[in-house]
N, C-alpha and C positions, 0 to 999 in steps of 0.2 A: 262918614261911616263906610262909604264905598271905597274910599282911598285905602282904608285899613284892610278891607277884604282883598283888594287887588294886590296890595303889598304882601300879604301873607300867602296869597296864591302864587305870586312870583317866587317867593322864597322856597315854597315847596316844589316848584317846578325845576329848580336848579339841581337838587339831588336826584330827582327822578330822571332828568336827562343824562346826568353823569352815570347813573346806574344802567340806563338803557345803552349808553355807549359801551360801558364795561361788559354788559351781556352780549353785545354784538362781537366784541373782541374775543370773549371767551367761547362763544358759539363757533366762530370761524377758526379758532385754534384747534378744534377737534378735526377739522378737515384740512387745514393748512398748518404746516409746522412753522408757526409765527415766531416763537421764541428764539430759535437758532438764528433766524435772519435779523431779529432785533439785536441780539447779542453781537453778531458779526458787524453790524452797522455801528454799534456803540464802540466796539473795540477798534474798528478802523478809524473812527473819529477821534478816539482818545490817543491812538498811536500817532496820528497826524499832529495832534496838539503837542504831544510830548516831543516829537521830532523837531518841531519849531522851537520849543522851549529848551531843548537839550543844552545849547551853549550857556544859557543862563543858569540852568540847574547844575551844570558842571562847575561853573564859577562859584555858585553858592556853596556847593559841597566842599570845594577846595578852600574857600575863604572860611568856612565854618571849622574845618579841621585846623587850619592855620591859626584861627582865633583861639581854639582850644589849646594848642601848643603855647601860644602867647600867654594865655591865662595861667597855664601850668608853670611857665618860666617866671612869670610875675609873682606867683605864689611862693616859689622857691626864693626869690629875691627878698620877699617880705618875711622870711623865716616862717612861713606857713607851708608845711609839707603837705602836698596833695595825697589823698588816700591811694592805696595800691589799686583799689577797684577803679578809680577814675583814671589812673595812669594806664591800666590794662585796656579799659574801654576806649581811651583816646588812641592808643596804638592799634587796636582792633579796627576802629573806624578808619584810620589811615590806610590800613591794609585793604579794607573793603573798598574804599574810594579808589585806590590805585588799581585794584584788580578790575573794577568796573570801568575805569577810564582806559586802561591799557588793553583789555581783552573784551570789548563789548559783544563781539560776535560769538565768542566762545561761551560767554554767560548766556546769551540768547539761545544758543543751541542746547545748552544744558537745561535751561528752563523748558524749552519746547519738548525735549525728550522726556523730561520728568513729568510734564503735564499730559503728554500723549499716552502715557501708560507704560 
């Protein structure tokens, strides 16, 4: 019987401690601007990750567009005409991939200016 009481008491202590931790964070956020610092740290970590993964992401995007053109060519060879929408989307994706590959700094500047206001 004591085992059951201890188990239920332990289970009720976990949410209580999580709520206490949350209240500490919320209480300190009124005095310290915590969210901008957390967002900046998260953005810095994410940009570092994507900078390391950039060559693989570039290869994946180029291979995906190439595979799309191969599928389109193969469909024409089998007398299955691809729809106009799929053809337009394929060419649009090629343009987007090329612009992002050839002008990465210009795209970054445009996004920074647009997000800055």
